[in-house]
N, C-alpha and C positions, 0 to 999 in steps of 0.2 A: 583467097581470104582477104577480106577488106583490110586495108592498112589502118592500124590504130593511130589517130591523131593525138599528138602529144601536145600538152598546153605549154607554151613557152613561158618560162618565168621571167617577169620583168627584173632587170637588175636593181639590186636595192640601192637606195640613196640614203645618206646620212639623214636629211631632214624627213624622208618617208619612214625610215626605221624608227626613229624617235618621236614621230608625229609632231614635229616642231611647230608646223603651221597652226595645228590645234591648240598645242600647249601654249604658245605665246600669245594666244588670243584670250587666255583665261584670267588675265589680270585686269580687273575693272574697279578702280577706285571710284567711291561713291561721294566723296566730299564736294560741297558746292559752297563757295567757289573752290575750284580744284586746289588741293594742297600738295606741295611738291613731295613731301615725305611719305605721303601715303603709298605711293608705289613701292617704296622700300619695304614698308610694313606688309604689304600684301605679298610681295615676292618672298620675303623672309619666311612668312607663315606657311606659304604654300610649299616652299622648299622643305620646312620641318616635316610637313605631312608626308612628302615623298620619302624622306629618310626614316619616318616612323613606319612606312609601309615596308621598307627594306628590313628594318629591325624586327618587325613582327614575323616576316617570312623566315628570318634566320633563327629567331627564338623557337618558332614552331618546329623547325627542323631539328634544332638542338634537343628539344623534349623528345622528339621521335627517336634521335640517336640514343638518348639516355635509356629509353624504354627498350632499345635493342641491345643495351649493354655496351654501346660504342662511346666510351668516355672520351677518348682522344679527339674524335670528330666533333663531339658536342663542345669540348673546350675550344676547338679552333673556330667554330662559328660563334661562340661567345666573344672570342678575341676580336672578331670582325665587328661585333656590335659595340664593343668597348671603343674600337676605333672611330666608329660612327658617332658615339657619344662625345668623343673628343672634338669631332667636327662641329657637332651641335653647340658645345661650350664655346668654341672659338667664334661661331656664328653670331654669338650674343654681342660680341664687340661691334659688329656692323649695326645692329639695332641700337646699341648705345651712343651711336652718333646722331640719333634723333634728339634734338633739344626739347626740353619740357614745353617750352612755349610753343614750338612747332607742332608737337603732339597734340597739345590742347586745342589746336585749330580744327582738327578732325575727330578728336576722341568721341565726342558726343554722337557723331554719325554711326559709330560702331554699336551702340547700345541696341539691344541687349546681348549682341553677340560677345562671346569670350572664349578664351582658351579652355575654360572649364568645360566648354561644350565639344571639345575635340574627342570624338569617338575613339581614334586610334591612340591618342595618349592614354585615355582610360583603359583601352585594351592592354597597353604595355604594363600598366599597373596590374591589372587583373592577371595577365599571363605570368607576371613576376610573383604572384601570390598576395597582392593587396587588392582583396575583392570585397566591395562594399555595395550592396544592393541599392542603397540610397541614391547612388550616382546614376542610377538607370533613369531616375526621374528628370535628370537634366536633358535627357533625350526623348522625353515622351512625345515630342513633335516630330520625331525622326524615326519612322518604323525600321528603316535600315540599320540605324545606329542601335536601337533596342535589340534587334536580332542578333547583331554582331557581339554586343556586350553580354547578352544572355547566353550565347554560345561560349564565350570566354568564361563566364561564371561557372558553366557546367563541365568545362574542359580541364585537363590536368594542367597544373602550373609548373614552372621550372623546379620548384622544390619538390613537387610531386614526383617528377622525373627523376630528380637526384635520390629521393629516398628509394624509389623503385630500383635503381641501379645499385644502391648500397645493398639492397636485399638480394638482388640478383647476384652480387659478388660474395654473399654470405656475411656481409658485415653488419647487417641489421635485420632483425626479425621483421618481416613485412606483416602489416595489419595489426600489430600488437606493440606500439611504440609510444613514446612521450618525448617532449622537447629535451629532458634531461638525458634520455637514452640516445637521442640523435646527436647530442653534443658530445657525449661520451664516445660514440662510434667515430665521429669525425675527428676528435682528438687521437684516437688509436690510429686512424689512417695516417695522420701526420707523424705519429710517433713510430709506427711499425713499418710504414710504407711511404717514406716522404718523397721518393721519386717515382712513385706509381702514377698510372693514368688517372686513377680516382682522385689521388691528391692534387694532380694538376687541374682536374675539373673543379675541385672545391676551390682552388685558387682562382679559377676563371670566373666562377659565380661571384666570389667575393669581390673581384675586380670590377665586374659588372655592376654590382651593388654600389661600390665606391664611386664608380665614374658616374652613375645615375645621380647619386647624392651630390657630387661635385657640380654636375650640370644644374640641379635644383639650386644649389647654393648660389651659383652665379646668376641664375635666373632671378632669383629673389633680389640680388644686388642691382641688376639691370632694371627691374621693375621699379625699384625705389628711386633709382637714379633719374627715371623719367617722369614718374607721377607722385613721388614722394610717398606719404602714408595715407593717400586718398584711397577710397574704396574703388575696386575694379569695375569695369563695365558690366560684368555679369553678377554683380552683387545680389540683386533681387533674386535671380534664379538660384544662387548658392543658398541664400537665406531660406527660400522656400524648401529646398532639398534637406538642408543639414540643420535647420532650425534657426531661430532669431539670433542666438548668440553668434552663430557664424557670420551674420551680416556685420556685427561690429568688428570681426576679424578679417573680413574680406580684403582683397588687395594684398599688400605686403604683409600685414598681420596674419592673414590666413596662410600665406605661402610659408611663412617661417615655421608654422606648426608642422608642415610636411617635412621639414628637415629633420625631425625626431624619428622619422620612419626609417626602417631598414627592411629590405626584402627578405634577407636570411639571417635573422638574429642569432640562430643556432651557430652559423659559421663564425660570427664574431665571438660568441660566448665560447666556442671551442679553443679560440686563441687565448682567452682568460684562464681556461682549464689547463691548457699545456703550461702555461706560466706557473700556475699553482702546483702542478705535478712536479715541476722541476725544483721548486722550493722544497717540497716535501721529500 
């Protein structure tokens, strides 16, 4: 019998495993003459996109866990995402070292590119339940971006997964619910089973919501610190997508409107209901 030849596996190296040679060649500042702080700007935003990729991976898994009724594992993964959000918030401090006059030297070279066009950030909003078809237009020149966002639009969100789990546990009637019934069910979880896996998951979702809000809030402050109340580099695209009024709000003014958003308003409302029940 002929001897089978086995393929010898080459020992793994640190740079080979992480594809560092390729990764470190992906930073290409475009300003001319070259501006020192543009490298920081590029690296910081590429790093954000890598963290976004991890967040999406973990949130997808958390949703799958909720549909399987595995509240504890879903809560654990949400805790990891919250830890990433803390890193993203701290990372803003690095961007804040860019002085306004230094950013102004290369800012015009970025137009019309904008963080508004981050497909992964918009995916994070969609997977968290904030789905808005109008934002698809920001990616009309990016077929892969449109495909990814369309898939997110049609896929279950974190809240969908949580409601399914409540139904699976017999805490909420599936398919025949309303916001008020959801709030009532969540409040009863805290009142009747405060130490349960479901209560821990509700806390993990709310912590994720809060951490995302804190990051948004710090991001608004960072942008205002660097560009003041001027419009952002993607203002024209935002205006075309969301209407002329949004153009007047682009930049810091628009970002401040996002601070009013909550992914899971029913979780916050349940807090209010619990307080009201105690008074009565």
